[in-house]
N, C-alpha and C positions, 0 to 999 in steps of 0.2 A: 504494500500500500504506500509506503514511503517513496518508492521509486516512481509511482504514478504521480504522486503529489509533486515531487521534484521535477518531473518532466513537464507537468502543467505550468508550474511556476517559471521554469526555464523558457518555455514557449512564450509566456506572457511578457517576460522581460525582453526576449529577443524581438518580438513584434513591436514593442514600444520603442525599441532602439531604431527600428526602421522608419518609424513615422517622423513627421516633421511639422513644424508650425507653418502657418501661412493661410491667408484667407482663401476661401473658395468662392466661385461664382454660383449662379443659380443651378448649374448642372453638377456641382460638387467637384469642379475642376479648377486648376489654376496654372499660371505660367511659372515655370522654374527659370528665373532670369539667369541664374548661375550657369545652367546647362543649356539654356535657350530652347527649352521644350515646354509643352503644354500637356498635362496629364490629369487624370481623374482618380478619385479614391473610391 
């Protein structure tokens, strides 16, 4: 059971590290000025 809990916590931490701040438009997308791209979440 501890291994499952550890895996879940690790996954949550990993996902939050991939997210970033930045406002989104009405479609849930935004321009990434650093990379010159437009993407949605």
